[in-house]
C-alpha positions as CSV (number, residue, x, y, z in Angstrom):
1,M,95.8,114.3,63.8
2,A,95.4,117.0,61.7
3,S,92.3,118.6,61.5
4,F,90.5,119.6,58.1
5,L,88.8,123.0,58.1
6,I,86.5,124.8,55.6
7,P,87.0,128.0,55.6
8,L,83.8,130.3,56.1
9,S,84.4,132.3,53.0
10,I,83.8,128.9,51.1
11,L,81.4,127.3,53.1
12,I,78.7,130.2,52.9
13,P,78.6,130.8,49.2
14,I,78.1,127.0,48.3
15,A,75.6,127.0,51.9
16,L,74.0,129.8,50.0
17,V,74.0,127.8,46.3
18,V,72.7,125.3,48.0
19,I,69.5,126.7,49.8
20,I,69.0,128.6,46.6
21,L,68.9,125.6,44.0
22,I,66.9,123.6,47.3
23,V,64.4,126.7,46.8
24,V,64.5,126.8,42.9
25,A,63.4,122.9,42.5
26,W,60.5,123.3,45.4
27,I,58.9,125.9,43.0
28,I,59.3,124.1,39.7
29,F,58.1,120.7,41.5
30,T,54.7,122.8,42.8
31,K,54.4,124.9,39.7
32,N,54.7,121.1,37.9
33,K,52.1,119.7,40.0
34,K,49.9,122.6,39.3
35,L,50.1,122.3,35.7
36,Y,49.8,118.2,35.7
37,Q,46.6,118.9,37.6
38,K,45.3,121.2,34.9
39,I,46.1,119.1,32.2
40,T,44.4,115.8,33.5
41,T,41.3,117.8,34.9
42,E,41.1,119.0,31.2
43,R,42.0,115.3,29.9
44,R,38.8,114.5,32.3
45,R,36.3,117.1,30.4
46,F,37.1,116.9,27.2
47,T,36.4,112.7,27.8
48,V,33.2,113.8,29.7
49,Y,32.6,115.7,25.6
50,K,33.4,113.2,23.7
51,K,31.2,110.8,25.5
52,E,28.3,112.5,25.3
53,F,29.2,113.1,21.6
54,Q,29.7,109.7,20.6
55,E,26.3,108.9,22.9
56,I,24.8,111.4,20.1
57,K,26.5,109.9,17.2
58,Q,25.4,106.0,17.2
59,S,22.2,107.5,18.6
60,K,19.3,105.1,17.4
61,S,17.0,107.7,18.5
62,Q,13.4,107.9,15.9
63,S,13.6,112.3,17.1
64,P,15.8,114.0,14.9
65,E,14.6,117.2,16.7
66,K,16.0,115.9,20.3
67,D,19.4,114.6,18.5
68,F,19.5,117.6,17.1
69,A,19.1,119.9,20.3
70,K,21.3,117.8,22.1
71,L,24.5,118.4,19.7
72,S,23.5,122.3,20.0
73,K,23.8,122.2,23.8
74,L,28.0,120.2,23.3
75,A,28.7,121.9,20.5
76,R,27.6,125.6,22.7
77,A,29.4,124.5,26.2
78,F,32.2,122.8,24.3
79,F,32.9,126.6,22.3
80,R,32.5,128.4,25.2
81,E,34.6,126.1,27.0
82,Y,37.4,125.4,25.2
83,L,37.7,128.2,22.6
84,N,36.5,130.7,25.5
85,L,33.2,132.5,23.5
86,N,30.1,133.8,25.3
87,Y,27.5,130.6,25.3
88,S,24.6,133.0,24.0
89,S,26.2,133.7,20.8
90,T,24.0,133.0,17.9
91,Y,25.9,130.5,15.2
92,L,25.5,132.9,12.8
93,E,27.7,135.5,14.9
94,L,29.8,131.8,16.0
95,E,30.4,131.7,11.9
96,K,31.5,135.3,11.3
97,Y,34.2,134.4,14.0
98,F,35.0,131.6,12.7
99,T,35.6,132.9,9.2
100,K,37.4,135.6,10.2
101,Q,39.7,132.8,12.9
102,N,40.2,131.0,9.1
103,K,38.4,128.0,10.8
104,Q,36.3,126.8,7.8
105,E,35.0,123.7,9.5
106,H,33.7,125.4,13.1
107,A,32.5,128.2,10.3
108,K,30.6,126.1,8.5
109,F,29.2,123.9,11.1
110,C,27.4,127.0,12.7
111,K,25.9,128.0,9.3
112,L,24.7,124.7,8.9
113,M,23.1,124.5,12.2
114,S,22.0,128.0,12.2
115,D,19.7,127.8,8.6
116,I,18.2,124.6,10.6
117,N,17.6,125.9,13.7
118,Y,16.1,129.1,12.4
119,A,14.7,128.0,9.2
120,G,11.4,126.8,11.0
121,K,11.7,123.7,9.7
122,K,12.0,120.2,11.5
123,T,15.6,118.8,10.9
124,D,16.0,115.0,9.6
125,K,18.7,112.4,10.0
126,N,20.6,113.6,7.1
127,Q,21.1,116.8,8.0
128,N,22.2,115.6,11.5
129,K,24.5,113.3,10.4
130,Q,26.1,116.1,8.2
131,L,26.1,118.5,11.2
132,I,27.5,114.9,13.4
133,E,30.7,114.6,10.3
134,L,31.6,118.3,10.5
135,F,31.5,118.5,14.7
136,D,33.4,115.6,14.5
137,K,35.9,117.0,12.2
138,I,36.0,120.2,14.8
139,M,36.4,117.4,18.0
140,Q,39.3,116.2,16.0
141,E,41.1,119.0,16.3
142,H,41.3,120.2,20.1
């Protein structure tokens, strides 16, 4: 009987390559798993924003001030989380930032929010409708 033996000079490099490939595959798998979890979490959070926005959008509330306050809170949280902006920034500061970034819809939304917020007047349904339309466009971009 003939015995087939693989020389060590061939076996060791092949074994090393196989071990390296297994380690690389494991690293890629764990990185992809973490990335998938982050993407899933982001989708879930964005879905929450969309749901809250839809509630504001479909609100039959008789209090435009409450709807304005809800939209303002939602917009600030959205800008903070998705655009990494400071929550305490005024809408005027946000408008300047978005103008520099050439994001006209964002800047227009912030300008209108600032005008309504600091004008000292009560907001009405038409203003809320305009704000909702602008924020809808912003949400669709993201």
